[in-house]
Structure formats: C-alpha cells, structure tokens
N, C-alpha and C positions, 0 to 999 in steps of 0.2 A: 538399094535402099527401098524401105517400104514406105508407100505413101499413106496418107491418113485413111483413105477408103480401104486400102489393103490391110491397114493396121486393124481397123475394126473387124474385118473378116477373119484376120488371123487370130484375134482375141476370141472371137466366137468359135473358131476351129480348135483353139487351145482349150476352151472349156470342154468341148466335146471329146477331144483327144486326151486331156488329162483325166476326165470322167473314164474314158475306155481304158486307160493305162493304170487306174487306180489311185491317181494322185488326189490328195486330200489337203485340208489346212495343216498348220503347224502340228507336228507330232513331237511328244516330249518323253524323254527317257531320263529317269533320276535314280541315283542310288541312295537318296535321302528319304525315301518313302514318300507319304503324301504331304508332309508339312512344308515343302517348298515346291511351288509351281512356277512355270515360266511359260510366257507367250511371246511371240516375235512376229514382226512385219518387216517388209523390205521397202526401202524407198530409193529412187534412182534419179532424183531431179535436183540433187544438191541442197535440199532444204531439210531433209531427215523427217518430214512430216507428211508428204503425199505418198500414200502407200500403194503398191502395185505388185503384180506377179510377173510383169514384162520388163526385161532389163535390155537398154540399148547398149550395144558393144562397139560401135564404130562412129566416127565423126566425119562429116563431109562439108564441102562448101554449100551454102544455102543457095538454092536456085529459085529466082522469082516465079511466082505464079503466071506472070506474063511472059511468054516465050520472047517478046521483043525487048524485054529488059535484060541487059547484060549482067551476069552474075558478079557480085563482089568478092573477089578472091580473098579477101580478108575476113569476110563474114563466115565463120565457121559454126557449125552446129555444136552446142554445148555438150559436153560429156563429162560424167562425174563418177566417182567411186560409187557403188551401191552400198547403202548403210542398212544395217539391221538394228532395229529399235527393240529392245528386249526389255520385258517387265517381270520382275521376280516378286512372287508373292509368298511371304512366309507366314505361316499360321502362328498363333499366339503360343502354342506349346513348343515351338520349334527353337532351336538356339540361335544365338546371333551368328552370322556367317559373314566371311570376306572372300570375294572372288579375286583371284591374282592373275589369271591368264585364261586365254580362250584359243581354240583350235578350230579353223575352219576348212571343211573338206567339201568337194564338189563331186557328187555322184551322178554320173551320166545316165539318163533314162531313155529307153527306146522311144524315138521321136518320129513324127511323120516327116517324109521327105518332099513333100509337095506334089508327088506324082502317084499317089495311092499306095505307096509302100512306106517302109520304116528304115531308119538307119540308127546306129549307136553313135552319139557325139564323142568327141576326143575326151581323154582324161586331162584334167586341168590340175596344175600343181597348187595345193592347199598351203596354209601357213599357220603359225602359232605366234600370238602376240601378247604382251603385258597388258593388263587393265587393273583398275582397282574399283571394286564394286561392294560397297557396304550394305549387308541386308540385316537390319535389326529384327529381332523376333517380333512377329505379329504386325508386320508392316510390308509396305510395297516399295521396290527399289527399281528405278528405271535408268537404262543406260543405252547409249548407241555405240556401235562398234561397226568397224568395215567388215562387209560380207563379200564383196567382190570389187577388187581395185581395178583401176584403169590398165595397169600392166597385164593383169589377167585377162581382162577383156580383149586386149591387143593379142595375147597369146592364143586365145580362142579364135579370133578374126583371122589369123594367118592359116588356120586349118579349115575354117568353115566360113564361106563367104556368101552362100547362097541358100541358106536353109535355117530354119528355126529349131532350136534345140531345148529339150527339157532336161533340167538338172535339178537334184535335190541339194540345197546348201544345208550342210550338217554343221552346226556350231556346237562344240562342247565347252562349257564353262567349267573351271576348276578352282578349288580354294580350300579353306579350312574353317571349321567352326570355332566357337569360343572355347571349345574343350581340346582343341589342337587336332580334331579328327579331320581327315582329308575327305572331300566330297566332290561329286561332278554332277552337272545336269546337262542333257543334251536336247537340242530342239532341231527339227527338220523343217524346212520350208521349200516347196517346189515352185520353181520359176521357169520362165521361157526366155532364152537368150536369143536375140535377133538384131538386125540393123533396122531401127526405127527412125523415121524422119520426125525430128523433133524441133525443126526450125522455127515452127510456128507456135510451139508449145509455150 
C-alpha cells in the first residue's frame, strides 16, 4: 500500500513519466465533424465530483498512525467504481442526437517499474453498456458512466501488486441523430492505477 508521502512522490513521478511517455489530457475522436465535442474527467472517490488521474485498485484494513493502537479489523479502506463524467457540446447547426451505448477499453502503456526500468501492464477486459444521453442541437449534455469497476480493479490487482501502471481509458459513445444516421464519438483519458492509502481521505 502506498502511504500519503509516497503518494505525493508517485504523483510527481507520474507527471514526469507521463510527460516522458507522451501522455496528454483527454483526446477526442469523432465521426460527426466539429459540430459535436466531448470532454471527460475521471473520479474515484464515490462522489463523481472530485477528479483525478490516479485510481486506487485495492482495499485494506486501515492501520492507525499510532503503532500502539491495534487495528480495527472491521475498518476497511473505501473503494469505488471509477466514474467518468462526460460533457457533450453540440453546436447550433448540428442535429439533435441520442447516445444509446458506450464501450470502454483499457489500453496499457509502458510504465515505470520503480527500479529505473519499464514494464507493460496486463491487458484488462473492457465492456459495453447501455445508456441514454439526449443531446439537443446547440446545447450541452452531461452524463456520468462507469469507467473502471471494482471487479476490473480486482482483475488488475491479481496480476500487479507492487507497481503503478499507466493505462489509456478509451470510451466510445454510439447513437443516432434525428435523421436516423448513426454516429460515434471517442474520448481517451490517461490514468495511473496503483494501491493508494485512502484511509484518511
């Protein structure tokens, strides 16, 4: 588990490493031209409103700061599905649209192994889910969807227990416009998966 001090160091390291590896903010790919734009941020604290690029993948018993105080075996660190908050901005001259489903993929990126080298994180199984997002012409629609669920976190943790891994979370939204034409829009967000100590968060 990563302590608060180590967490700060890892975040700094992540900024350096992601810059070295070419990581950027959200990237958008759309087949609708420029009349529909999307932005996305990730939350991992169960509220959907506190955004981060670091995702906690494991839960442990919270250990008191005072070594003389015994740990409460019923006090476990909270862990949640990581949530993506997406915002769809439709220009005035675009058609009304409705999104009906989204697909999430996890693309591993070369990551620092903590000893000066790098490694490739494991492949993780993505998923497709139904959703309903109405995007009227000339307006902004906001929606939250699951980006990384607890089961996928557990899948990752069975394979990587002592390193931090960089992944691109790629979410593709699909639907139809008011003319019956299919469309899709894809957004990428790069995140760091690790075991963070959030007992005092």
